[in-house]
N, C-alpha and C positions, 0 to 999 in steps of 0.2 A: 475452486479453491482460491478464495479472495486472493489476491496475487500471494504467493508464498513469500516469506521473508527470505532474501535471497541467500545463499550459501556464499561466504565471502570467496569472490574472485568466479563464482558461476554465474549468479545473473546479473550481468553487467550490462545494464539497460544502454543497448548499442544504438538503436534509432537511424534509420535510413530513409530515403525518400524517392520519389518520383522515378526520374529517368537515371539514365547510368551516369555517375560523376566520380571523379577520383579526387584523393587528399595528396596528391604528389606533390603540391608545392610546398604545405606544410612540413612534408616529410623531407623533402629534398633539402629545405631552408634548414631542419634539426640536423641533417647529416652533415652538410656543407660547415655548420659551426663547430663540429668536432674537432677539437685540436688535439686528439691523441688517439691511439688506436682504440677503436671502439669496444666497449666492454659488452659484458652479458648479463641478462637478468637472471636472477638465481632465486630458487623458491624461497630459500632462508630469508633473502632480501624483501620478498613479497609478503610473507606469511609469518615470518618470525621476528625480524629486525625492524619490520615496517617503514622501510626505508623511503617508498613511494607513498604513504599515506597522507592525504590531503587535509588541511586543515578546514574546520566547519566554523560556520558564524555564531552556531548557537542558539540560545533563545533569545529574540529580540522582541522588546514592545516598544512600539509607537508612542511618545509623551502626547498628552492632550494639544499641545502647543503646536504640533504638526510639524515641527522642524529640529526636533531632539527625539533621541531613542534611548532605550536602556538595553545593556546587554551582560551577559555574566563572564566574568574573565578571573583568571587565576590570581589570587591574593599575593602581594608581595611578602608579606609578613608572616603569614601562614602556610606551613607545607598542606598541600591538600583541600585547601579552603578558598573559597572565592569571594568576590566583592561585585556589586551589580554597579555598573558603571552607566553614567549617562553623557552619552555624545551630541555635539550640535552636528546636525547633519552635513551643513556646508563647510566646515572647517575641522582642525585636529583638536579644538576645545573638548575637555576629557575632565568629568568630576565624579569622584566616588561618591555615589549617591548612598549605597547601603554598604559599608564595610565589613570584612569579616568579623572584627572586633564586636560590631554591633550585635551580631547573629550567635553570641554565646550566650546561653541561659545562664541563669543565676546558679551557683553550686557547681558549673561545669566549666572546664579548661579548654575548651576548642570549639571552635564555631560550628555550626549546622551545615550540613552540606545542602547545597541548592540542588536540587532534582529539578523543580519547577517554581515558578511565582506568577502572581497575579496583583495588579494594582487595583484599588477602588477607583471609583468614578472620578474623584478629583486628585487622586495620587497621592493622597496623605497618609495612606495605609496599605501595608506590603503584606500578602499573604504568600508564606513561604512552604513550598511543598518539600519534605525530607524524610529519608529513612524509608524510601520507597522499596516496595516489594513487587515481585513479579505476579501478576496473574493472567493465566494463558499466554497473551502476546506482548503486553505491556506491563510496565510497571505502574500500577493505577491503585494499590494500596499504600498508606505510609502514615505519617503524621504532618500536622498542619500547626504554623506559629503565626502569629500577627504581630508586625512590628510597625508601631507608630513613629512616624518618620520626623515628627516634630519632639516628641518627650525621647524618643528611643527605647520605649517600655516595649519588651519583648515577653509575649503571652501564648503559651500553648494553650490551642484550641481543643475543643472535645474534654475539657476538665471542667469542672463545676462544683462549688463548695467544699474544696478539699478532696473531692473525690478523682482520683487519678484513673485517666485511661489506661487501656491497655496498650502497648506500643504497635504501630504501624495497622491500625485496624479501620481508619478514616478512608474514604473515598470520594472524591469529586467535590470536594468541598467548593463553593462559591460565594462571592458576595450576592446579598440582595441587591436589587437594583437601587435603593435607598441607602444602601450602605449599613444601614442599621444592624444586619444579623449577618450570619454564615450558615448557609444548608450544607448537609452532607448526609453520605450513607455509611451507616455500620452496621454490620452482622444484619443485613437485608433488611434493615429499618431506616427511615428518614428523620433526621434530627434537624433543628435550627437552634443555634445558640446565638443569644443577643450580644451584641458588643459594646452595651451598656453597662450592664452587670455580670455578663458572661453565664446566664443561667442558660439551662438547657431544656428545651421542650422536645418530647419524642412525638413525632408526626403519626408514624404507622406503627401499629402493635403487633400486626399478623407476620411480619417476616421471619419466619423460622423454618424449618424443615426444607418444604419444597416451595415455600412461597418466598418470592423475591421483590423486593420493592425499590424502584430508583436504580437498579443495575440489571445485567441481561446474563443469560445462559450463554455458554461456549459459542453455540451455533450463529446466535444473533451478533455477537461481538466478532465474530470471523466473518461472518459472509455479509452482513448487512453494515459492517465499519461504524459500529455504534456501542458504546459501553458506558457512557454516562446516561442514565435514563430518568433524570428529573430537570424540569424548567421552572424557573421562577416567573411569577405573573409580574407585568411591567408594574403594576402598583405595590408589589412586595408583600401583599396579603392571602396570596395562595401558592401553592405549588402543584403543578401536573406532574404526574408521574406514571411510568411504566410497571405493571405487576404482572410478574410472570409466575406462572404454577407449572412446575417440573415433573408432577406426580407421575404423568404417563410416560415420561421418557427414559428409556432404558439406560443404566448405569453401564459406562466403559471403564475397564480396571487396567491400569499399567503397574506394572511390579518393577521395584528397584531393587535390584540384587546386590549393590557395591558399596552402600552408603552406611550401612550399618550390619553387624553382626547376623542378623536376621532380615530375609526380605520385607521390605515395607511397600505397602498399596497406595496408589492414588485414584480414587473413585470418583467419577463425575458424570452427569448426563450428558450423553452425545447422541443425538438422534442420526441415526443412518439411514439412507435412501430407503423411502417407502414405510417407516417406523413412525411412532407417535411423536409429534413435537410438543412443546410446552404450549400451553394456553395461554392467550395475552389479554389484558384489558386496559384501559387508561383511567385512573383517577385523578381528581383534584380535590387536594386537602385544603381547609381553610386554617389559618394561622392562630384565630381567634378562638376557635373551638375545637380544632382538630379532628373535624368530621370529614369524610370523603364522599364526593360526589362523583358516582361512575358514570362514564360516557356509555349513552345507549347506543351503541353501533348496531344497525340491523344486519343480522348474520342468520343464515339457516343451518350453519355448522360453527364448530369452535375452532375449525381446522383452518385460520388463516392466520397473518403476519400483519403487525403494525409496525413497518420500517422507519417510520419519520413521525414526529409529532411536534408542534411548535403553537406558541401563542400568537394570535392573528391579529396584530396590530393594535390589541387592546387587551384590557382584563375582564373582559367577558365571555370571550369564546376561545377555543384551540382548535387548529386545524388538525385532524387526524387522518393520516393516510392508512387505508387498509387494504391490503393486499391477498388474492386468492392463494392457495396453496401452490397451483401451478405458475403462479407469478407472471400472468399475462393479462390481469385486470387490477388497476390501481383506482379505487375509490377514496375521494377526497371530502369530508365530513367536517362541516363546521359544527362544534358541539357548544351548546349553552353550558357554562360551568356552572350554574345554579340549578338546572333541571338536569341536564344530562342529555336533553334531548339534541339529537344529530340530525342534519339535513346534507344530502349529498349535493355538493356544488359542481364538481368536476371530475372527469373520469379519464383516466389515462389507460390504454391498452394496446394491446399488440397480438399479431397473429401468431407469434413464437414466442417471446419471454420479454419482459422489462428488467433490463439489466443493472441498472443502476436507480438510487434513490436520493433525492436531495431534499432538504427542507425549502419551504418556499420563501422568498422574500418578501415582505410587505412594505407597499409604498403608499404614499399620499393618505396618511392617516388611517390605514387599514382598508382604503377603497379600491385597491388593486393588490395583485402581488404578480412577481415573478417566478415563472415555472420552467424547469429544464425537462425538455420531452423530446422523443422522437417520433412523434407523429406523422411527420411527412417524410420519414426515412432518414433523416440527419437529426444529430442532438444539437437544438437550438433553443434560445431562450424566447418563453412567449409571456407576453402582456395580458392578465387574466383580470376580469373584473372580480369584484368580490361576490358575486351571486354565480360566476362562472359561465356568463351569457356572452361575454366578448371576449373573445381570445385573439391575441395579434402576435405573429411571428417576428421579433424585432431582431434578430440575426439571420435573415434568409440567405440562402445560396446553398450549394452543393458541398457542406462541409461540416464539419463537427465542431463544437466548441468543446474544450477539455475542462474549463473550470471559471466560474464567475470569478474574478479576483476583488473586484469593488465596484458600487453602486453610488454614484454621486446623484441624489436627487435636486440637489441645488442647480448644478449645469445640467441637469436632466441627461446625463449619462452613464452608460455602463461600460467596463472594463473585463474583457475577458482574455484567456489565453484559448490558442486553437492552432491546429496543423493546417489552417485554411490552404497557406501557400505551399505546404510541403508536409506529408503526412508523417514524415519521420523525424521532423523539427517543430519546435514551437515557439511561437510570438505572441505578443501582447497587441489586442485590437481593441477598438473603442467604437460603440454605436450611440445611437440617440435612443433614449426610453421610450419614446412614443414611435420608433421605427422608421422614421423620416430619414431622409439622407442616406450617404453610402457608408460602408462599413471601412473604417480606417485602421490601416496597420500602423502601430505606434512604434515598435522594435524596428531600428534601422538596419540595413541590410548588412552592416559592420558586424552585427551579433548573430551571423548567419551560425544557427546550432539550436539549442535547447534553451529556452528562457523562463525564469520563473518569477513572481513578483509578490512583494508584501508590501502595500500600498498604505499610506499614511492617512488617516482619519479625515482630512481636508483634501486628499486626491492630489496634493502637488507635488508629493516626493514618494519614492518607492525603493525598497530593498530588492534589487536585480541580483538574481542568481543566474550564472552563465556557463554553459560548457560546450565545446564540440567534442567529436571524437579524438583529437589530439590535444586539447587544450583542458587542463585539470579545472576543477569548478573554481569560478572567482565569483566575488561578491562586491557590488557596487552601489553606492547611493545615486539614484539618478532623478532629475526633474519630470515633472508630467505637464502637459503631454509632448513636450519637445524632445524629452528623452535624453537631455543633455548629462553626461556622465559629472557628477559634483564630487564624489570622492569613492576611492578604491579602497575597499574595506580589508580584502582577502585575494590575492593574486595566486596564491599559491606557485610563486616561482621557485621555491626551493624544489619541488618535484618537478618542475619543468628543467631546472639545472642538473638535477641528479641524472634526469634522462637523457642529458644533452650527448653524454659518450656512447650511446645506446644506437646502433643501426636499427632504425625502425623499419616496420615491413611496409610494402606497398599496399595500401588498402583502396579500396573501391566500392561504392553504393550502385546498385543496379537493379534492374528488374527483369523478370524471367517470367514467360509464360507457364500456366499451368494446362493442364490435359485439355480443358475446355477453352483455351484462351484467356481466362482470368490472369492478370499481371499480378505477379508476387513479389514484394520488397525483399533485396535481400542484400548481403554484406560478404566480401570476400578480401583475406588478407594474405598476402603471398611473402615468402620469406625475403628479408633486405638483400640476400645474394642470389635472388630468384633468376633461373636461366629456363627460358621458356621452350629450349629445345629438351627438357627433361622432363620426366613424369614425376608427381608428386603425391602422396598419401594425402588426402582431405579429410579434416573433421568439422562435423557439424554441431555447433550448439544450437540447442532447440529448446522451446518451451511448448509453444503450438495450442496452448488451452486459451481460453477467453479470457482470462485474469492477467494476462501479460503481452508485452511487444518487446522483441528481441532487437529489431532492426531501428534504432534509433541513432541519431547524430548527437551523441552526448557521450561524456566521460563516465557516467553512471557511476552505481556504488564503490567500486574499485578501480575504476578505469579498465581500459583493453588491456591491462598488462599481463594477464595471465594467457589472453589470447597471443600477445608478444611472443611471450615465453616460448609457445608451442610452435609458433613460426620458427623461432631461433632453432629448434629442433628438427626443424625440415620438414613441417607440416604446412599444408594450406588450410586455415580457417575460415569458415563460412558459416553464415546464418540465414534463415528462411522463415518470414513471417507466413504462414499459412492463414486460410479464411478462417474466420472466428477468433482470432487474436484480436488485443485489445487497441489495433491500430484504428486512428480516427478515418476511417474509410467510409464511413455511413452504415444504416443499420443492416441493408443487403448485405455486406460483407461479413459483419460479426453473425449474422443470424441464419446463414445458410446450414450452419452446422447443427440446427436444432434437430434435437434426437438423432443425431448422428455424430456424437462427440467420437473423436478417435479416427474414424473410418475416412472422411473427407479430408481430415488434416493430413493423414498418413498419405493419402493418394497425391495430395499437393505436394508434401515434401520429396515422396519419391519421382514425380514428374521433373520437379526445381532440378533434383541431381542429375536426371538424363539430360534436360536441356543444357544445364551447365557443362557438361561432359562434352557436349556439341560445341558448345560456344567457344570452351579452354581447351583444347587437346592436352595440354600437360596435366591434366587431372586424371590420375590414376584410378579407374572405378573399379578394381582389384583391391585395392586398399583405401576403403572407405570406414570411418569412425563417426561416431555420433554420441552426445551425452548429452544430459540435462537432469534438472532436479524437482521435484515434486510434480508437477504437470509435464515437465520436461524428461523427468524420469520414466513418467508413463509413455511419453511420447518415443522415446528412446526404445522402450520394449515393443512398443507398436511395430517400429521399423525393423527391428530385429526378427520379429516373429511373423509379419505381415510380408514384407519384403528380403526374405533372409538371403536372396542371391546379390542384393544390391548393398546392403550393409554386412561389412566383415567383423566390425568390433563395436561394443557399444558399454557404455558407464550409465547405469540407471540409479540416481540418488533419490530415496525415499519417494517411489512411484506408488501408484494406485493401480494396482494389476486388476483388481475387481472392482468396477465403480459402485458395486451395492455397498461397498464397505464405506465410502464416503457419506459426508453429511446431506441431509434432508434439502436444505436451502440451495446450495451449490449445485448438487448433482441433478435434482428434478428441474431446477431452473432450466438447463441446458437438455435433459431427457425426458421429462415428463416423469410420472410415477411408475415405478418398475413392475407393479402387479396389478394394477386396476385397469388398464386398458387392453385391448386386444393383443393376442401373442405377438402379432407383428409388430405393434408400435409400443408394446411393453415390455414383456419379459425378453423378447428375441432382441430387441434394440438394446436392451443392456448386454445381454450376451456379445453382441456384435462390437459394442463400444469397449468392452474390457480385454486389455491384453492378454489375459490370462487364458482366454479361450483359444488362442493360437500360439500357446506356449510349444505344443509338440513341432513347430515349424522351425524351432531355433537350429541354427547351422553355425553361427560365427560365435566369436568371444562375448561373453558377458560378464562384467563386473556388477554386482549389486550391492548398494550400500542403504544403508539405513540406522537412524538412532533408534534404541529401544524406550527412549522417554516421549516419544513424539505425539503429542496429544492431538494433532492436525490430522496429519497422514499418518495413520496405525500401522506400527511394526506388524502388526495382525496380517496384513495386505503381503508384505513380503514373505512371511512364514507359510501362507498359501501358496504363493507363487513357487517358493523353494519345493513343497512338496508336489506339486505338478512337475516341475523340472526332474526331481528324483524319480516320480512315477515313469517319466518318458526317458530316463537315463540321459538327460542331456547335461553335460558338464559345464560348470560355471564356477566363478570365482564369487566370494560374498565376503562383507565387512559389516559386522554391526558395531555402532558406538555405544556404549553402555549409557543409559540415562540421558543422552543427547537428545534435545527438542528436534523439531522439525528444520531448524536452521543449521543445525550441526555447529553451533557455535561455542557450547560450554567444554571446559575441561583445557587443562595446558596442553598446548602442542596439537589439539585437533586438526585447526586450519592446515599448518604445514605436514601432518601427516597424511591427511585425506589428498591434499593437492599432490604429495610426492607419491602417493599409489597410483592415482589418477595419471599422472605423466608417466610414471614407468609403465603401466598396463597399455597405455597407447604406444609406447615407444617398442615394448616387447613385441607386441602384436602386429604392428605396422611399419615398423622400421628393422628392426632387429632379425624379425623371423619373415621379413618380406623376400619375395623372388629376387 
């Protein structure tokens, strides 16, 4: 499931690392500063009053001068309106570059909302994205307006010669490299609008019904993290685009019973494991004649994916990455855009699966490119010649990179983030593009925790995002490569102050051996008034699937405050990252679970519980609870069903009880196809990986939660599980949230209701009814 969007308070990206370490210093300092009787966290403050919500920096764009940036801020003159403000990075100089007043269309009385924005190359024109509407996970359909900075002229794009466009129908509009046009998708077709006379040219004509141009179906967007399906050529004369044909994909139907007098249906193509996918091809359309040249990618079957495509350092060729359905073989084709002829220049393959896909970064006028690969067992950056014959690892070592942040060809350097020094933390590093010299850590030790960076075009400044488990997210301007703090943008001291009266838990990161000696990263939190002579019930937060990592030294989405609340009630709270999770511990760590989803991970989790109980005698193994959402919901079911004598209480949110019900790209990547292998490796493997197979074993208390409008992990799965539990006369509790999506965010009061229900369930079954 590409990482499921977290439920508020559930997926708290925790992050932890290597050996045992405690955060007692920060905890004690917070407690020492309390000048009054410690207060308590309340669910109302957490999920209704938003007392501890951190400020975010919002959308930042570096200016071309490299020393200033723009940000969106609330307008002082209009309610619910925004200005775009320019800041000098080194001081407090502030200039309103685009005022809310300048965003009031003629004939209207209020400014346009700023959902997103982009500058043209010389930053003389601003393209504003507004009135956005949700498409699957993101708000990717809306309206676009063009503001000329010098004249103040505001023009709605998508309209021409007095013909008005329907509202919120444009997708992924972007400037051409020469700034003379804007391209966008509407109703599955690609259009170009001239910025000289605002005339509109429709480039594709066949986008209707099952044919999709320039965008993607549900499964591509979800599992390949790609939604924008077209690319301008560097010379602005062509557009390369994906075309999908969804005609072979079966539709999934969701029913809405509450928003109108009669039920309404949402129907969309969704390929479940083993079923037909959309077919895909790449076209390159010329603006001068509207003709498309299709890439002639060699294939014995049409059953493959194209997860990435980009222009190859010039306007004559594109690079197309073609992946087989099993996702263990990735061919890189250079395609001549005039003839469509393709030649394979590079192959990336794996005995298990290729998990992530990246656009290559072209260097040296297209003579070389940077490629992220796990070909040596670790996720590294390789410098590859255009013909693919010369391949050099420029980030060697037993560690994974997590992201390329900046490439500086002039200085011959690459900046990247990694857990090189600690897999539960993230720091910035730099290396030479030619692979010479040592890799240098740029982030100083004082920023111990999780760090992210948005580097200026000239590589001299960056917006640094920092947090650790006890520090709410901070934003700083830092200089590079010395990493000096130039300016603090947001430190979220208000949240720190609001927490100053709370007696915080004693928290520790640790490692514990699994059944075969493999060390697993873990986190444990003990109540502030902890007494080691007593026995405490323990709650495990779990995800366990390849798409996520729960043990991290970071503040995370909502911080660790839900966990803190649970410790206040008298629980110990813990989390374990089993093998297969997205911890940056190398390919072997992540890929041992191939064709064994659920089974190996569950064994790791159960062994970790046993080892923790041996280490800490205050853990009451007769009162063990577990909860998780999405993949964590599935893992919760696995623990209750596979190890019913170890886990007494569980809360499963939006689980996948039968993995056959989930999508092709995700499920087949880790499990293979369900019905085309031998019984042992195909159908039987899917049975063994599905919690529903073991539902008969349930002994403990189960609370099942699901939203009926979940387009990702379908409500259908929970209904099948309910039938199975009824068949076996297994009593359980169930909560369905009408029309809520996978994240369960929609609707007034949903978060508070859900978290109150969960807290009460744990307290009732592990505290009030305990022996």
